[in-house]
C-alpha positions in Angstrom: -13.6 -10.8 18.3 -10.1 -9.8 20.0 -7.7 -10.0 17.3 -4.3 -8.1 16.2 -6.2 -6.8 13.6 -4.3 -3.4 13.2 -1.1 -2.8 11.3 -0.6 0.5 13.0 -1.7 -0.2 16.8 -0.3 3.1 18.0 -2.5 5.0 15.1 -5.4 3.2 16.3 -5.1 4.0 19.7 -4.5 7.7 18.9 -8.0 7.4 17.0 -9.5 5.7 20.3 -8.6 8.7 22.1 -9.5 11.0 19.6 -12.9 9.6 19.8 -13.2 11.0 23.5 -13.4 14.3 21.7 -15.2 14.1 18.5 -17.3 11.6 17.1 -16.6 13.1 13.6 -14.3 10.4 12.1 -13.2 12.9 9.1 -12.0 15.7 11.5 -10.3 13.0 13.6 -8.3 11.6 10.6 -7.4 15.2 9.1 -6.2 16.4 12.1 -4.0 13.2 13.2 -3.0 13.0 9.8 -1.9 16.5 9.0 -0.7 16.9 12.9 1.9 14.1 12.2 2.9 15.5 8.9 3.6 19.1 10.7 5.7 17.3 13.0 7.7 15.2 10.3 8.4 18.4 8.7 10.2 19.5 11.9 12.0 16.4 12.7 13.0 16.6 9.1 14.5 20.2 9.6 16.4 18.9 12.8 17.6 15.7 10.8 19.0 18.1 7.9 20.6 20.3 10.1 22.6 17.4 11.5 23.5 15.6 8.1 24.2 19.1 6.4 26.4 20.4 9.3 23.8 23.1 9.9 23.5 24.7 6.4 20.4 26.6 6.8 19.5 26.5 3.0 19.6 22.9 2.9 17.9 22.0 5.9 15.2 24.5 5.0 15.1 23.3 1.6 14.5 19.6 3.1 11.4 20.9 5.3 9.8 22.7 2.7 10.0 19.9 -0.1 8.7 17.7 2.5 5.6 19.6 3.3 4.5 20.2 -0.4 5.4 16.8 -1.6 2.0 15.8 -3.1 2.0 12.1 -2.1 2.7 13.0 1.5 -0.4 15.4 1.5 -2.4 12.8 0.0 -1.6 10.6 2.8 -1.9 13.2 5.3 -5.8 13.9 4.6 -6.2 10.0 3.6 -7.0 8.3 7.3 -4.1 6.5 7.3 -1.0 6.1 9.6 1.8 6.9 7.3 2.5 10.3 8.1 2.7 9.6 11.7 5.2 6.6 10.9 7.3 9.1 8.5 7.2 11.7 11.7 8.7 9.0 13.9 11.0 7.5 11.6 12.5 10.8 10.9 12.8 11.3 15.0 14.5 8.2 15.3 17.4 9.0 12.5 17.6 12.4 14.1 18.1 11.0 17.8 20.6 8.6 16.6 22.5 10.7 14.6 22.3 13.0 17.7 23.3 10.4 20.1 20.4 10.9 22.2 19.7 7.7 23.9 16.7 7.9 25.7 14.7 9.7 23.0 16.2 7.4 20.5 15.1 4.3 22.3 11.5 5.6 23.0 10.9 6.6 19.4 12.2 3.6 18.2 10.0 1.1 20.1 6.8 3.6 19.2 7.8 3.5 15.5 7.6 -0.5 15.9 4.1 0.3 17.0 3.0 2.4 13.9 4.4 -0.1 11.3 6.1 -3.5 11.3 8.3 -1.7 8.4 10.1 -0.5 11.8 12.3 -3.6 11.5 13.7 -2.8 8.2 15.1 0.5 9.7 16.8 -1.6 12.6 18.4 -3.5 10.3 19.7 -0.7 8.1 20.8 1.2 11.2 22.5 -2.4 12.6 24.3 -2.8 9.0 25.3 0.9 9.1 26.9 0.3 12.5 28.6 -3.0 11.2 29.8 -1.1 8.1 31.4 1.7 10.0 33.2 -1.0 12.5 34.8 -2.6 9.4 36.0 0.7 8.3 37.5 1.6 11.5 39.1 -2.2 11.7 40.7 -1.6 8.3 41.6 1.9 8.5 42.3 2.5 11.9 43.9 6.0 11.4 40.5 7.4 9.4 38.1 9.1 11.6 35.4 11.1 10.1 33.8 13.5 13.2 30.5 13.5 11.0 29.6 9.8 11.2 31.2 9.3 14.7 27.6 8.8 16.0 27.6 5.6 13.7 31.0 4.3 14.4 30.6 5.1 18.5 27.5 2.9 19.9 28.3 3.0 23.5 25.4 5.4 24.2 23.0 3.0 22.4 23.4 0.5 25.1 20.7 2.3 27.1 18.6 3.3 24.4 18.5 -0.2 23.3 17.0 -1.3 26.8 14.1 1.4 26.1 13.2 0.0 22.4 13.4 -3.5 23.5 10.9 -2.9 26.5 8.2 -1.3 24.5 8.7 -3.9 21.6 8.4 -6.4 24.3 4.7 -5.2 25.2 4.2 -5.2 21.3 5.2 -8.4 20.6 3.3 -9.9 23.8 -0.2 -8.2 22.8 0.5 -9.6 19.2 0.9 -13.2 20.6 -2.0 -12.9 23.2 -4.5 -11.7 20.7 -3.4 -13.6 17.5 -0.5 -16.0 18.4 2.0 -14.2 16.2 4.7 -11.7 17.1 3.3 -9.1 14.4 -0.5 -8.4 13.7 -2.0 -10.9 11.8 -2.6 -8.5 9.2 1.1 -8.8 8.6 0.6 -12.2 7.3 -2.6 -11.9 5.7 -1.2 -9.0 3.2 1.9 -11.1 2.6 -0.2 -14.3 2.1 -2.4 -12.7 -0.2 -0.1 -10.7 -2.3 2.8 -13.5 -2.5 1.5 -14.5 -5.8 1.4 -10.8 -7.5 3.2 -10.3 -10.7 6.6 -8.8 -9.7 8.3 -8.5 -13.1 7.4 -4.6 -13.4 7.4 -3.7 -9.8 11.6 -1.9 -10.3 9.8 -0.3 -13.3 7.0 1.4 -11.4 9.2 2.0 -8.4 11.5 3.8 -11.1 8.6 6.0 -12.6 7.0 6.3 -8.7 10.7 8.2 -7.7 11.7 10.0 -11.2 8.2 11.1 -12.6 6.9 14.7 -12.9 7.9 16.8 -10.0 10.7 14.3 -9.2 12.4 14.3 -12.4 15.4 16.9 -11.8 15.5 15.7 -7.7 16.4 12.2 -8.9 19.0 13.3 -10.9 20.9 14.6 -7.6 20.0 11.9 -5.8 21.7 9.4 -8.3 24.8 11.9 -7.9 24.2 11.2 -4.1 23.8 7.7 -4.4 26.9 7.1 -6.9 28.9 9.2 -4.4 28.0 6.8 -1.6 28.7 3.7 -3.3 32.1 5.0 -4.3 32.9 5.9 -0.6 31.7 2.1 0.2 34.0 0.6 -2.4 37.2 3.1 -1.3 35.8 1.8 2.3 35.3 5.4 3.4 32.6 6.6 6.2 29.5 8.2 4.5 26.8 10.2 6.7 24.1 9.5 4.0 24.7 5.6 4.1 21.3 5.2 6.3 19.1 7.1 3.9 20.4 5.3 1.0 20.3 1.8 2.9 16.8 2.4 4.2 15.4 3.6 0.6 17.3 0.4 -0.8 15.9 -2.0 1.6 12.3 -0.9 2.0 12.1 -1.2 -2.1 13.7 -4.7 -1.7 11.5 -6.0 1.1 8.2 -4.8 -0.8 9.7 -6.2 -4.0 9.8 -9.7 -2.5 6.6 -9.6 -0.4 3.9 -7.0 -1.8 5.1 -6.0 -5.4 2.7 -3.7 -6.1 2.0 0.3 -6.2 -1.5 1.4 -5.3 -3.0 4.4 -3.5 -0.2 6.7 -4.5 2.4 4.0 -3.4 1.4 4.1 0.1 4.1 1.1 1.2 7.0 3.0 -0.5 5.9 6.7 0.5 8.1 6.4 4.0 11.3 6.5 1.3 10.4 9.6 0.0 11.7 11.7 3.2 15.1 9.9 2.6 15.1 10.5 -1.3 14.6 14.1 -0.9 17.5 14.1 1.7 19.5 12.1 -1.1 18.6 14.7 -3.4 19.7 17.9 -1.4 22.9 15.7 -0.8 23.6 15.5 -4.4 22.9 18.9 -4.7 25.5 19.8 -2.2 28.2 17.7 -3.8 27.2 19.5 -7.2 27.7 22.5 -5.4 31.2 21.7 -3.9 32.2 20.4 -6.9 31.5 23.7 -8.8 33.2 25.5 -5.7 36.3 23.8 -6.4 36.5 24.1 -10.3 34.7 27.2 -10.9 35.7 30.6 -10.1 32.2 32.1 -10.3 30.7 30.1 -7.5 33.7 31.2 -5.4 32.0 35.0 -5.1 30.2 35.7 -2.2 26.7 34.2 -1.7 26.7 33.1 -5.3 26.5 29.2 -4.3 24.1 30.0 -1.8 21.8 31.7 -4.3 22.3 29.1 -7.1 21.4 26.4 -4.7 18.2 28.3 -3.7 17.2 29.0 -7.2 17.3 25.4 -8.0 15.3 24.6 -4.7 12.8 27.1 -5.6 12.5 25.3 -8.8 11.9 22.3 -7.3 9.2 23.8 -5.0 7.2 25.1 -8.1 7.2 21.5 -9.6 6.1 20.1 -6.5 3.3 23.0 -6.3 2.0 22.6 -9.7 1.8 18.8 -9.4 0.0 19.1 -6.0 -2.7 20.9 -7.9 -3.2 17.9 -10.1 -3.0 15.4 -7.2 -6.2 17.2 -5.6 -8.5 15.7 -8.5 -6.8 12.3 -7.9 -7.5 12.8 -4.3 -11.3 13.5 -5.1 -11.6 10.7 -7.2 -10.4 8.3 -4.9 -12.7 9.7 -2.2 -15.7 9.4 -4.6 -14.4 5.7 -5.5 -14.3 4.7 -2.0 -17.8 6.2 -1.2 -19.4 4.8 -4.3 -18.1 1.6 -3.4 -17.5 0.8 0.3 -19.3 3.3 2.0 -22.6 3.2 0.0 -22.9 -0.6 0.3 -22.0 -0.1 3.8 -24.9 2.3 4.4 -27.2 0.0 2.4 -26.4 -2.9 4.5 -27.1 -0.6 7.6 -30.3 0.5 6.4 -31.7 -3.0 4.9 -30.0 -6.0 6.5 -31.1 -7.4 9.9 -29.1 -6.3 13.3 -28.2 -9.9 13.6 -26.5 -10.4 10.1 -23.1 -11.7 9.9 -21.3 -10.0 7.1 -18.1 -11.7 5.2 -16.1 -9.3 3.3 -12.5 -8.9 2.1 -12.5 -5.4 2.7 -13.4 -4.7 6.4 -12.9 -0.8 6.7 -15.8 1.1 5.8 -17.7 -2.0 5.6 -17.5 -2.8 9.4 -17.5 0.8 10.4 -20.5 2.1 8.6 -22.7 -0.9 8.8 -23.0 -1.7 12.2 -22.8 -5.3 11.9 -20.7 -8.2 12.8 -18.0 -8.7 10.2 -16.5 -11.9 9.5 -12.8 -11.3 7.1 -12.5 -13.3 4.1 -8.7 -12.6 3.6 -7.4 -12.7 7.3 -7.0 -9.0 8.3 -8.8 -9.6 11.5 -9.5 -13.6 11.4 -6.2 -15.0 11.4 -7.5 -18.5 11.3 -8.2 -17.6 7.7 -4.6 -16.7 6.5 -3.4 -20.1 5.7 -6.5 -20.9 3.6 -5.9 -18.0 1.6 -6.7 -19.2 -1.9 -8.9 -22.5 -1.3 -12.1 -21.8 -2.1 -13.0 -24.9 -0.4 -11.6 -24.0 2.9 -13.1 -20.6 2.7 -16.8 -22.0 2.2 -15.9 -24.2 5.6 -14.9 -20.7 7.4 -17.7 -19.1 6.2 -20.1 -21.8 7.4 -18.2 -22.2 10.7 -18.3 -18.4 11.4 -22.2 -18.7 10.5 -22.2 -16.0 7.9 -25.5 -14.8 6.5 -24.3 -12.4 3.8 -21.0 -11.5 1.5 -20.2 -8.0 0.6 -17.5 -8.7 -2.0 -15.6 -6.6 -5.3 -16.3 -8.6 -8.4 -12.7 -8.4 -9.0 -11.4 -10.1 -6.1 -14.6 -12.6 -5.5 -16.8 -13.4 -8.3 -20.1 -15.0 -7.4 -22.5 -16.4 -9.8 -25.5 -18.4 -10.3 -27.5 -16.3 -7.9 -28.7 -12.5 -8.4 -26.9 -9.8 -5.8 -29.4 -8.0 -3.2 -27.3 -5.1 -4.0 -24.9 -3.7 -6.5 -22.9 -0.6 -7.1 -23.1 1.1 -10.3 -22.0 -1.7 -13.1 -21.0 0.9 -15.7 -17.9 1.6 -13.1 -15.0 -1.0 -12.8 -14.6 -3.0 -9.4 -18.2 -3.8 -8.7 -19.5 -4.1 -4.9 -22.2 -6.6 -4.5 -23.8 -8.0 -1.6 -25.4 -11.6 -1.7 -27.1 -13.9 1.0 -24.8 -16.7 1.9 -26.0 -20.5 1.5 -23.4 -23.1 1.7 -25.9 -25.1 -0.8 -26.1 -22.2 -3.5 -23.3 -19.9 -2.9 -21.0 -20.5 -5.8 -17.4 -18.6 -6.0 -15.6 -18.6 -9.5 -12.2 -19.6 -9.2 -10.0 -16.5 -9.7 -8.4 -18.1 -13.2 -12.0 -18.8 -14.4 -12.7 -15.3 -13.8 -9.8 -14.0 -15.7 -10.6 -16.1 -18.6 -14.1 -15.0 -18.6 -13.2 -11.4 -18.8 -10.4 -11.8 -21.5 -13.1 -13.7 -23.6 -15.9 -11.5 -23.3 -13.3 -8.8 -24.2 -12.4 -10.5 -27.6 -16.2 -11.6 -28.0 -16.9 -7.8 -28.1 -14.0 -7.3 -30.6 -15.6 -9.9 -32.9 -12.9 -12.5 -32.4 -15.4 -15.4 -31.5 -13.3 -18.2 -32.6 -10.6 -17.1 -30.1 -13.4 -16.2 -27.6 -14.5 -19.9 -27.7 -11.1 -21.4 -26.9 -11.2 -19.1 -23.8 -14.6 -20.0 -22.6 -13.9 -24.0 -23.1 -10.8 -23.5 -20.8 -12.7 -21.4 -18.4 -15.4 -24.4 -18.5 -12.6 -27.1 -17.8 -11.8 -25.0 -14.6 -15.6 -24.1 -13.5 -18.2 -26.0 -15.0 -21.1 -24.8 -12.8 -21.0 -21.1 -13.5 -24.2 -19.8 -15.2 -22.0 -16.8 -16.3 -19.4 -18.8 -17.9 -22.0 -20.9 -19.9 -24.0 -18.0 -21.0 -21.0 -16.3 -22.3 -20.2 -19.8 -24.0 -23.8 -19.9 -25.7 -23.4 -16.3 -27.0 -20.3 -17.1 -28.6 -21.4 -20.4 -30.2 -24.6 -18.0 -31.3 -21.9 -15.7 -32.7 -20.4 -18.8 -34.8 -23.8 -19.6 -35.8 -23.9 -23.0 -33.9 -27.5 -22.7 -32.8 -27.9 -26.0 -31.2 -24.7 -25.7 -29.2 -26.1 -22.1 -28.2 -29.3 -23.6 -26.9 -27.4 -26.1 -24.7 -25.5 -23.6 -23.2 -28.5 -21.2 -22.6 -30.5 -24.1 -21.1 -28.0 -25.0 -18.6 -27.4 -21.4 -17.7 -31.2 -21.2 -16.9 -31.0 -24.3 -14.6 -28.0 -23.0 -13.0 -29.6 -19.5 -12.3 -33.4 -19.0 -13.9 -33.2 -15.3 -13.2 -29.7 -14.7 -14.9 -30.0 -11.3 -16.6 -30.9 -11.7 -20.6 -31.4 -15.5 -20.5 -34.9 -15.5 -21.1 -34.4 -13.1 -24.1 -31.8 -15.3 -25.7 -34.0 -18.4 -25.6 -37.0 -16.5 -26.8 -34.6 -15.2 -29.6 -33.3 -18.6 -30.3 -36.6 -20.1 -30.9 -37.4 -17.5 -33.2 -34.5 -17.8 -35.4 -35.2 -21.6 -35.3 -38.7 -21.0 -36.6 -37.4 -18.8 -39.4 
């Protein structure tokens, strides 16, 4: 299938080129990820030099903190496009502030090819330009040379042409492959996560930016942000406006569309470089304040030494946190290998070559199984995007695409009434299972019913059988044809001493799935109890 199934076509292209030199996907991802991080560090130094007027301490500090930021290191060795996006993002900002038309246009276009989030940065730059023009309109005598690159946009005209030319190819490719301006992965993720709980997202982001090694830097970032807001209230120019707006707009965009922080906050990691710049700007402003009010800071090199010591303390915190992050990284690698990779290798070795595997987690499954893949959530199957959430439409989609097997995480798609062909360790959360697909026998449990079952089973384990009974009754109303629900309902009735109801539910369970784990033992035990 030809489809716009990559959120990052540029990263995918680089991987493709890399496979001409090595077939080891691990080495290739390490080289690209770490190489992009090194490039990001270089661009960070160049950008910070412009923003902080060639202040060597601040520019060097920005680069140092970026390369030892634990979450950026995690991203650099995780086989994702994040560090490439950050390198191009910093390049776009540097070329913009430096008024370098050609490289600004090229990097802007390439940024869009790396992630659709680039559109947010373009909106931020446009908003900053608009703000600067409004300032000049109302206060024509005010001229801040440090922000002239924002106010003076004559140089941008050529760069817009270059950026539009590259973007036009990007949009045309997506339209040709999937009939949409952006990759279908973009729409698929928006549709899938649109119903996610949003209430705790701001709190989670707050902790993401303030916990651990970012606690003290976040205080200086707050000083910078409050100063920028005050400048805006006073209608003054602020060279840090774009880093602030990028961080704000990126947060708001994901709060609205994908309000989840997972995999070390991978979607919000691109705001960390600007957050570090805001922290250093807050440190600079604090230093300027001390220079004005305290004579000690006016002595030669005192303020520079103090700033260096503070940044050194930041670096130590970052380094300590990195030591802890390595265990988290190892556990994440173990998690993926013990589920997706292990499952894919089992399918490669045990399923026929013409097997068609339907799954919602296509990465490792597709790469290692060497089987045709049908995507259940629309990442590479755009026709599925509008059907997300409908079991009936999903079944029709699977039949239409001639799926022969299913590979699903039980937490995402719970399949009942049949025994899996393969199952990862059931003692660890998020169990991956492989089933044969049969339109007549395959039965998906609605997600709400699956949630109620988990809740009821937990209450039953605590001995609260009465409340568990109420939960299972609700689940049966949603899905009466689930062997698991009927089995749990029978166990609950047994715990409450209702042997007749328990027997009825166990019989229904055995009819729906004769080989349901434990059903024969339960029926046998029930018969013994009746005899007594």
